[in-house]
Every structure is written in structure tokens, then in C-alpha cells.
C-alpha positions in Angstrom: 73.3 134.2 218.9 75.0 131.1 216.5 77.7 130.0 218.7 77.8 129.2 222.7 80.2 127.4 224.9 79.2 126.5 228.3 82.8 125.1 230.7 82.3 123.1 233.4 85.1 120.7 234.9 84.3 119.3 237.7 83.5 117.8 240.3 82.1 114.1 239.4 78.5 116.0 241.8 78.7 119.7 240.4 79.2 118.1 237.1 76.0 115.6 237.4 74.4 119.0 238.6 75.3 121.0 235.7 73.3 118.5 233.4 70.1 120.3 233.9 71.3 123.4 233.1 73.4 122.5 229.9 70.2 121.3 229.2 68.5 124.5 229.9 70.5 126.6 228.0 70.8 124.3 224.9 67.2 124.9 224.9 67.2 128.9 225.5 69.6 129.1 222.1 67.4 127.2 219.8 68.8 126.7 216.4 72.5 128.2 217.8 75.4 125.6 217.8 76.0 124.9 221.3 79.8 123.2 222.8 80.5 122.0 226.1 83.8 122.1 227.3 85.1 119.5 229.9 87.4 117.1 231.1 87.8 113.5 229.5 86.9 111.4 233.0 83.7 113.3 232.0 82.6 113.0 228.9 80.3 110.3 229.0 77.9 112.6 231.2 76.9 114.7 228.1 77.7 112.4 225.5 73.8 111.5 224.3 73.0 114.7 224.9 71.3 115.8 221.2 73.4 118.3 218.4 75.4 119.0 221.4 79.2 119.2 220.7 81.4 118.3 223.3 85.0 119.1 223.7 87.9 117.9 226.7 91.3 119.2 227.9 93.6 117.6 230.8 92.4 120.5 233.3 95.5 121.2 234.7 99.1 122.1 233.7 99.6 125.9 231.3 100.8 124.3 228.3 96.6 123.0 228.1 95.8 126.6 229.6 97.2 127.6 226.6 95.9 125.3 224.0 92.6 125.8 225.5 92.7 129.6 224.9 93.4 129.3 221.8 90.5 126.7 220.5 87.9 129.2 222.3 89.0 132.0 220.8 89.6 130.6 217.5 85.8 129.6 217.4 84.3 133.1 218.3 81.5 132.4 220.8 78.8 134.9 220.9 78.1 133.4 224.1 79.8 131.6 226.9 78.5 130.0 230.4 81.1 129.6 232.8 79.4 127.4 235.2 82.8 126.7 237.1 84.4 130.1 237.4 87.4 129.7 239.2 90.4 131.8 238.8 91.4 129.8 235.0 88.1 129.8 233.9 87.9 133.5 234.1 91.1 134.0 232.1 90.0 131.7 229.6 86.5 134.3 229.3 88.7 137.5 230.0 90.8 136.4 227.0 87.9 134.6 224.4 86.8 137.4 222.6 83.2 136.5 223.1 80.8 139.7 224.3 79.1 137.9 226.5 80.4 135.9 229.3 78.0 134.6 232.3 79.5 133.6 235.9 79.6 133.5 239.0 81.0 136.1 240.4 80.2 139.7 240.1 83.2 140.8 238.2 84.9 141.3 235.0 85.1 139.1 233.0 81.6 138.1 233.2 79.0 140.8 231.7 75.8 139.0 232.9 76.1 137.7 236.7 74.1 137.5 239.8 74.3 141.0 241.7 75.3 139.7 245.3 79.1 138.4 245.6 79.4 134.5 246.2 80.3 133.3 249.4 78.9 129.7 249.6 75.9 131.2 251.4 73.5 128.7 249.6 73.4 125.2 247.7 75.7 125.5 244.2 72.7 124.8 242.3 70.2 127.2 244.0 74.0 130.2 243.2 73.8 128.4 239.3 69.8 129.0 238.9 70.4 132.5 239.9 73.2 132.4 237.2 71.8 131.2 234.1 68.6 133.7 235.4 71.5 136.8 235.2 71.8 135.7 231.5 67.9 135.0 230.4 67.8 131.7 231.7 64.8 131.3 234.0 63.1 127.3 232.7 65.7 124.7 234.6 64.3 121.7 236.1 66.1 121.0 239.1 66.4 116.8 238.2 70.2 116.1 236.6 69.7 114.9 232.9 71.0 111.8 231.8 69.8 110.1 229.0 71.2 107.0 227.7 70.9 104.5 225.1 68.8 101.2 225.0 71.7 99.0 224.3 73.0 100.2 228.0 69.5 99.8 229.6 69.6 96.7 228.7 72.9 95.5 229.6 71.4 96.9 233.3 68.2 94.7 233.0 70.7 91.6 231.8 72.9 92.6 234.9 70.0 92.2 237.6 68.6 89.0 236.0 71.3 87.8 236.0 72.0 88.0 240.3 68.3 87.5 240.7 67.8 91.0 241.6 64.2 91.9 241.1 62.7 95.2 240.6 62.3 97.3 244.0 63.2 94.1 246.0 66.9 95.5 245.9 68.7 98.7 247.8 71.8 100.5 246.6 74.7 100.9 249.2 77.7 103.3 248.7 80.1 103.1 252.2 82.6 104.9 250.7 83.1 108.4 249.7 86.5 110.4 247.9 89.7 109.8 249.1 90.5 112.5 249.9 87.9 112.8 252.4 88.0 110.0 254.5 85.9 112.0 257.5 83.2 111.5 254.8 82.7 107.8 255.5 79.9 106.4 258.3 80.9 103.9 259.7 77.9 101.5 260.1 77.0 100.2 256.8 77.7 96.8 257.9 74.7 97.0 260.7 72.3 98.3 258.2 73.0 96.2 255.4 72.5 93.7 257.9 69.1 95.2 258.9 67.7 95.7 255.8 68.5 92.3 254.4 66.4 91.0 257.4 63.4 93.1 256.1 64.1 90.8 252.7 65.7 93.4 250.9 68.5 92.9 248.9 71.6 94.9 249.2 74.4 96.1 246.2 77.4 97.5 247.6 78.2 99.7 244.1 81.6 102.3 244.3 84.9 102.2 242.1 88.1 100.8 243.0 88.8 102.8 245.4 86.0 101.3 247.5 87.1 97.5 246.3 88.3 96.6 249.7 85.9 98.1 251.9 82.9 96.3 249.6 85.0 93.2 249.5 84.4 92.9 252.9 80.8 94.5 253.8 79.9 91.6 251.0 80.7 89.0 252.8 78.3 89.3 255.5 75.3 90.1 252.6 74.6 91.6 249.7 76.0 91.9 246.0 79.7 93.3 245.8 79.5 95.3 242.5 82.7 97.4 242.4 83.6 98.8 239.6 80.3 97.4 237.3 79.0 100.7 236.7 80.1 103.7 235.5 78.0 107.1 236.2 74.8 106.8 233.6 75.0 103.3 234.8 74.0 103.9 238.0 71.1 106.9 237.0 69.9 103.6 235.4 69.7 101.2 238.1 68.2 103.5 240.4 64.7 103.3 238.4 64.9 99.9 239.3 65.7 100.2 242.9 64.0 100.6 245.6 66.6 103.5 247.0 70.0 104.2 247.6 71.6 105.5 250.6 75.1 107.0 250.6 77.7 109.3 252.0 78.1 112.7 250.5 79.8 111.1 247.2 79.5 111.3 243.5 77.2 108.5 243.5 74.6 110.4 245.5 74.5 112.5 243.3 74.2 110.0 239.8 71.5 108.6 241.9 69.1 111.5 241.9 68.5 111.0 238.7 67.2 108.2 238.6 63.8 109.6 240.3 64.4 107.3 243.6 64.7 108.2 246.8 67.9 109.1 247.8 69.4 108.9 250.9 72.6 111.1 252.0 75.1 110.5 255.2 76.1 114.0 256.3 78.6 114.9 258.4 81.8 117.2 258.0 80.5 118.6 255.0 76.7 121.1 255.2 73.6 119.0 254.2 72.4 122.2 252.8 74.5 123.3 250.6 75.5 119.3 249.1 72.3 117.4 249.0 71.4 115.9 245.7 68.9 117.4 243.5 65.6 117.0 244.6 66.8 114.9 248.1 66.9 117.7 249.9 64.7 116.3 252.8 66.2 112.5 253.0 69.5 114.1 254.0 70.5 113.0 257.0 72.8 114.8 259.0 74.2 114.1 261.7 73.7 117.1 263.1 70.0 116.4 263.6 70.7 112.9 266.0 73.6 114.1 267.9 73.2 116.5 270.6 76.4 119.0 271.8 77.4 120.1 268.2 75.0 123.1 267.7 74.1 122.4 264.5 77.5 122.9 263.1 78.6 120.0 260.5 82.0 118.1 261.9 83.9 115.3 261.4 83.2 113.4 264.9 80.1 113.8 264.7 78.9 110.8 262.5 79.7 107.7 263.9 77.3 109.1 266.4 74.6 108.9 263.5 73.2 105.2 264.0 71.4 102.4 261.9 68.5 102.5 263.8 68.3 106.6 263.2 68.7 105.9 259.7 65.9 103.0 259.9 63.4 105.6 261.7 63.8 107.7 258.2 63.1 105.0 255.9 60.1 103.6 257.8 58.7 107.2 257.9 58.5 106.9 254.1 57.3 104.1 254.0 60.3 102.0 252.4 61.1 99.6 255.1 
């Protein structure tokens, strides 16, 4: 094959988890020209990967839809890996002219797909491994692939030095979540941060602009407010210097899993079994493990019942505090 396309549009956590899939596809088609089609927000996640051609289009709008279809058809791809596999990308595949179309659903327009129907029955990464196996690919890493440049690492090291943060003596906390999912926010980060500070650990509050007010309030109690200081690649670099990270079920949880440190995700309304960060299943802390009466079912109102002591016990069990 000479010309291969990978489609992955979002969301952030899913795109991060797709990076080892894209790496495996590129290695499998060694010598082919590999293209990644994504949205503008995620170009940087693939930007440092060698020999990958990245194209981005705005995700919504019928005008953009037509432009994307024309762009795909003009390049005469030999194979398409549709790692999004929604109705829109299925249409792109159907009209692509590509003879091989690998996707998540066992129906047209995909020529290669898992034999079973997808209905959210497992972690999405496990399902994507099945998708790639249907296309003949079995050698896939289970850690996000977020390469970076030395200049980016030097900037992170300089920031840490300026703030007096020594390697392995600080922790990363992300107390926010998607603005559309306030039910994913654990309400006890303030108490946890004070407990960590009392154990001699510096706290760095990470997150984007939507987390600014919350981080200002939390940093007034203890720690460093690093709101909007770090992008996704930056977080992967920053994490390599931290002792561990604790987050809600959020995009930064997935980005930090690329750093190779322990990442503890706090889960309430979402199912930890299907949403945990790669390589961090044993560190998912779900309220259903601790709150009685919920019968193992994720529910929004049980997250508050997960106490700071529960989290500290988990950290102590791994020898981290």
C-alpha cells in the first residue's frame, strides 16, 4: 500500500489513546505515506511524529463535510483506518473510493472490522485493538505515544526550577472536568491537597482556562496555580518529573498517562472500567468501590462519598506517601 489515511477527530482522551494506534499503523505500513485527518485542536498531538502528514478540518458543518470528502477522494487512499467510526466518518469512508476501509462497526462501509457489534461493552482502547487486528495489526503499545522536542522539555525544566519544584517531590492535581460534566468533579481536592502538603509534597494545580477560578481558590490553600501553563504535550513532559498525579475523569488524566508515572483517576458517574487511562486500570479510584448501596453502578451522587482518606490509603498502598 502506498497511501494510508487514519481518521481521528476527538475527544481529547480518545485522541491521546489513539496515538499508539497511529504509531502501530505507521510501523505496519512501513514505506507508505501515512496521513492523519483530525481537527485543529489536536494537530499538536501528532505534530512531532516522524513522517506523518497531518491535515485538519473544522469538525462540524456541511460545507466542511463536502471539503473533507473531496480532499479524501483526490488522494486516492489505498486503505482508511476510521478510528472515529461515527455516522459522519462512515459517510466519508463510503464516498472515499478507498478499496480497504477499516472501522469499528461490522457493517458497510467497512471492509475490515471486528466480528461483533459495538455497544460500549469494553474499554474503547481494547475495542480499537480489535479494530486494528481486523486490519492485520497486532503489535500495539499500551502507552500513549506523545513525542516531544528537547526545547519543550527544557522549558518545563526551567519552569520547575523557577518555582522551586524538585523532581519526585511534587504532585499534579487536576480538580476540574469538562464544562459539560460538572458531575465528574470530586469535591474534596482541598482536603486532599492539604494532607499531601502536610506530608512534604508540593502541589501543582493544572488545567485550562475553565479551571482558573477553581485553581485560584485551591492554590490559596496550598500549592502552585499552573492554570493554562501547559498544553497536552507539556503535561506528558511535566509528569515525568512528578511523583504521581490525581485527576478527575478528564483529558489531563489521559495526557499524564503518557509520562509513565502513577495516575489516579477519580470516577463517579462514568464507568472506570471503560474510561480509565491507559496502563492505569489498577489506579482508577471509583466511588462504587467505597460507597455502600450503589450496587456497583456508576452514579453521579456517589462521588462525594469518596473521602480523602480513601485516596490517601490507595497512595500509601503503592508507597507513594
